[in-house]
C-alpha positions in Angstrom: -0.2 -0.1 0.3 2.8 2.3 1.0 4.6 1.0 -2.0 1.6 2.0 -4.6 1.4 5.9 -2.5 4.7 6.2 -3.4 3.9 5.6 -7.3 1.2 7.4 -7.8 3.0 9.8 -6.3 5.5 9.9 -8.2 4.0 10.0 -11.4 1.4 13.0 -10.3 4.9 14.7 -10.0 6.4 13.6 -13.3 3.3 14.1 -14.8 2.0 18.2 -13.7 5.8 19.0 -14.1 5.6 17.8 -17.9 2.7 19.5 -18.2 3.8 22.3 -16.7 6.8 22.5 -19.7 4.2 22.0 -22.1 1.9 24.5 -21.2 5.0 27.2 -20.6 6.6 26.1 -24.2 2.4 26.7 -25.7 2.7 30.3 -24.2 6.2 31.1 -25.0 5.0 30.2 -28.6 2.1 31.9 -28.6 3.9 34.8 -27.3 5.8 35.1 -30.5 3.6 34.6 -32.0 0.7 37.6 -30.9 3.6 39.6 -31.2 5.0 38.9 -34.6 1.2 39.4 -36.1 1.3 41.9 -34.4 4.0 43.3 -36.3 2.9 42.2 -39.4 -0.6 44.0 -38.8 1.5 47.3 -37.8 3.3 46.7 -40.6 0.4 46.3 -43.3 -2.0 49.4 -42.0 1.4 51.8 -42.3 1.8 49.8 -45.9 -2.2 49.9 -46.7 -2.3 54.0 -45.3 0.7 54.2 -48.2 -1.4 52.6 -50.4 -4.9 55.0 -50.0 -2.7 58.5 -50.7 -0.7 56.8 -53.7 -3.9 55.7 -55.0 -5.3 59.2 -54.1 -2.9 61.3 -56.0 -2.4 58.9 -58.7 -6.5 59.4 -59.9 -6.7 63.1 -59.2 -4.1 63.4 -62.0 -6.6 64.4 -65.3 -4.3 64.3 -68.4 -7.0 64.2 -71.0 -7.2 68.3 -70.9 -3.4 68.0 -72.4 -2.3 69.8 -74.8 1.5 69.6 -76.0 1.6 73.3 -74.3 1.0 72.6 -71.5 2.5 69.1 -70.9 5.8 70.5 -69.9 4.3 72.6 -67.4 2.7 69.5 -66.2 5.5 67.6 -65.6 5.6 67.6 -61.9 2.3 65.7 -62.2 4.1 63.4 -64.1 6.4 63.2 -62.3 4.3 61.9 -59.4 2.9 59.2 -60.7 6.4 57.9 -61.9 6.2 57.4 -58.4 3.8 55.4 -57.8 5.4 51.6 -59.5 8.4 52.7 -56.7 6.0 52.7 -54.3 3.7 49.3 -55.5 7.0 47.5 -55.1 8.3 48.5 -51.8 4.6 47.4 -50.3 5.2 44.2 -52.3 8.4 44.0 -50.7 7.4 44.3 -47.6 3.7 42.1 -47.5 3.3 38.7 -47.4 0.0 39.1 -49.3 0.9 41.9 -51.2 3.3 39.3 -52.9 0.4 36.6 -54.1 1.6 34.6 -50.9 -0.6 33.5 -48.5 0.0 34.5 -44.3 0.6 30.8 -43.9 3.1 29.9 -47.2 5.2 34.0 -45.5 5.6 32.1 -42.4 3.0 34.4 -40.5 0.9 31.2 -39.3 1.3 27.5 -38.5 -0.5 25.4 -41.0 -2.3 22.6 -38.5 
């Protein structure tokens, strides 16, 4: 009877230690993932804001009424328009969503 009690006590202690290790590891992994996802969400919000601003700028250029004579005077608008592809490319490099990769493929979310 005493032997059985000791065996059960040892099983309980061992089981509790193993469970504590598993839970501690799980908490750590989830905290790391949460941090990474929050960082990604902040970056995504910044990128979204920049792309919206770029879209507004591109949509505000109305070249229908331009003539050959005023084309030169509108060169700043053309210059701004030329910067939009650079903004798009920079956003694509910083965002797996824009490069066509799913979040799990980009290493952001674990796949079960």
